N, C-alpha and C positions, 0 to 999 in steps of 0.2 A: 334252859323251856324258861325254869322261871325268870330267866332277865331277858327274855323275847314278854313272855307276859305279862310283863314291867311298866311295859312301850299303855299299856290299857293307859288311859288320863284316872289320876289316881281321886279325882273329885264324883266319878261318873259310880255307879250303879256296878257290883261286880258280875261276869254273868251269867247267870242261872243255864246250871246245868243240869239235867231230870238222868238219871244209869234206875237202868230200873234192875233187882237183882241185891240180895244181902250180902251174898257170897262171897269165897277170901276172891275172887279177881274182878268183881264190883265193886268191894271195896278196897284189891291195890287201886283200880280205876277213880274211884273217888277222892283217895286219899292222896294222886297226883294230880287233880285237878283239878284240888284246893290250895297242894303249893303252886300252879300255875293260878291262882287267884279266880278259878271260880266258884263260884257257891252252888252249890250240888246239896242235891237233894236222893234219897236211893228212894225206890218206892220196891217197895215186900212184894215175890212174888212163892207163892208158896207153894209151889211145883218147881223146881226135886227140890225137896229140902235139902237146909242148907247141916254138914257137916264139918265142914273143917269153920268148929265157930268162932274158936283163938283167936283167927287170921281172917275177923272181917266183926261187921259192926252190926251181925245179926242180931245179937242180942239185949243190943238195947231198944229194938223193942219191946221187954222184958222187965226193958230199969235196971239193967246189969249193963256196969260198969265196959265200956269199947273202946276202943283205943287203938287205932295203928300209924306205926309212927310218930307220933305225937299230939296224930288226928284226933279228933274223938269221935264219935258217931256219939248222937241224942233222938230221943223218940219227939215226933214233932204227929199229935192229931189234927193240928188245924193251919191254916195260911198263914194264921198268928204268929204260931211257935214258928213253924218253917224262919219265918221274920227275924225272928228275938234270937233263932240258932246264931244267923245266916248275920247275928252282929258280932261271933266271934269268927276270925278268919280263921281258926282253926280246929271250927265244929264241922261236922257235913247231919242237917238235916234226915232220919230215917225212919219211914213215915208208911203207910200199911194205904194213903192212898194211893188214886190209880194217877194218870195222865190226862185223863178229865178234868180229873180236882185241878191238879197243880200248874195247870194252863192258864186260866185265870190270873195264878199271880204275876205275873211278866210274860214277852214271847222266851220262847229258846232258846237258847243259843246252840243250842248242842242236846239229842238225847243219844245217851249209848246204849245199847239191848245185851246186859250182859247174861241174861237167864240162865244162859248154859240150857237151853230146851232141847238136847242134840237130834234129838226124835220128831220136833215138831216142826209146823211155817211159823214159823216172826212174820209179826204183817209188817204191810209198808208203813212208814211212820214220818218217812222225811219230806213231806206235807206240815208238820209239825213245828220244823226248830228248823234252827240254816242247817245246820250238820252232824247226820244222823249216826253211826259208826256201828256194825253191828258185830260181835264178840263169838268165834267159832264155828260151826254145823247148821246151813243152810240160810246163810246170807252170799245175796249177788250183789256185788255193785254196779248198781243203778235199777236196781229192779225192785228190793225192797232197804235200802239201805243209798250213802254218798260212798261208803267207805267201808273195809271189815277187815278184821285181826284175826290173823289164823290162832289156833290152839290144838289147832295138830301137831302129838310130839315129833315131827319131822322137821315141822316149819314153827314150830311156838313163835306168837309173837311179829311176823313174816305183817308189813304190810299191804290190799289190796287194793288198787286203782280202779283194777279190774275184777270183769268174771267170780268165780265160786269159793265159798272157801273149803273145806275138803269134807265131805263126811260122814259123823261118826262109825269108827268098823272094831271098835269093840274094847280097840288096844289102851294098851296107860303104859308112859313114861314110866319108866324103871326108874325106881328106890330103893338102894343097898340092896341092886340085885330082883324085888320083887318085884311086877307089876298088877298085873289084873289083880292075882290072889290074895292083894294085901287087904281088900274090900270086903265087906260080906254088902250084898243087896238082899231086896226085901225078896219072899219069894211070896207074899201073897200081899194084897193090901188091908191095911189093919192098922191099932195102936200099937205106936211104940213106949215102950219102959225102960228106962233104968236108969240104975245109981249109980254108975259111975263116971267119972270127969275126963277132962282133955284133958292130956299127959299122964294121964298112969300105969306104971307097969304091969304089960300085960303077961300071960305066957296064954300058948297052944292050948284052943281048947275049954279056955275061960269063959262061964259065961257070961254076960254083958249087958244085955240084956231079954226081953222076951218081944214079939211082935205078935197082937192079942191074941196072948198066952203061951206061943210056942219059943224053947228056947233058941236066946242065937247065941256061936262061939266063937270066940277066936281064930279065926285063919292059922293065922302063924304068931311067934312068939314076937315081941317089942315093945312099943309105948303109942297108946291109943294117940293119934295126930287126928284124930276127925272122930263124930256122933249128931249125930241127931237127937234135938230135943228133949227132955221128957218128955211122954205124952199127946208128942209129932202126931196128925194119923200120914199114913204115908200111904200110897200108890205102890200098887205090882211089880216090881223090878227094875225098883232105886235105891243109893246108894246107903246101906244103913247107918258106914262106918268105914274106917280107914286103919291102922295101924304102919307104922311107918317100926322097920325094922331095924334102924343103923340104932338104936338103942341110945349112948352118950352120946351121936352124932345125930337125933332124933331132932328134930323142926317141927313146933305146934303152935308156935302165936307170931307174930309181925308178920310180914312182908318173902316168901318165899325167891327166889329164882322165876323162878314160870310167871308169877304172878305183875315180878318188877317188869319182867321182859316186856307182856302184851302191855298195861300197867300203859309204861312210859310211850311207847310208840302207836298206843291208842291218842294219847294227848299230842305225841307229834303231829301224827295224821292231826287232829283240831286244829292244831293251832296249825297249818299249811293249807286248809280250806277258810278258815276267820281270816289272817291272815300270810295270805299270798304272796305275797310281795319279802317275807324272809323268808325261804328257805333253805335254812343253817341249821334247820332241830336236829337235834339229837338222836341217833337212832341204834338204840339195847341191841343189845348182840350179848 
């Protein structure tokens, strides 16, 4: 994909891509788009809260160093700041601005909706960019996107040229023989408070935070892989934290295999739309 991307005129401005979401999947896609010489803007969506923050650019919004495989996320509050960030080919702009703010910068080549809002109907943004990509549940090719990428554990990373992505079914892929039980979901809406950092070894029933004053305990032992930021306002029924039970083999930074598969195939699908004569894109399995 990098070689194909280099066919773009080196004197021309980089193609502009907007990624909706700042979670780890959105960040993996932003990283691979940057490697493919796109200028990437990530637009934050407050729902659902981001928990795998060390695998994403999310914390750039709070002035913290956010880096994935050599690509750096930098906060932008204005269009001028986005332009300045894009002078560094290894940086992505992370912002709270919306599509309506960003689209005045210049025409968008790509919009990727990676907000992973599993039970909400995504809008049709296909009129705002040359190619729109839907990630995960809720997308139908030709309905609300040009192409879509599966995130379901049975078909992770599959590129859809027609039809709809699989609906969320409440199942989670296994990680060290733990599935859904490695997560804690919010039992109500409220303010989340925690002092525990990602990467911390935890034991079962260890208190990891409080949701509106109610203690939240670790469901299993392992290493804290993800946790919502302290002070976050969370709705009911969303993930608050995740524990990796693999201990010494635990992973909580960088890009994991799932994120890499989704991101590589998203970029392959995009390149096949933008450069239709080049059909030799590598599909990640």
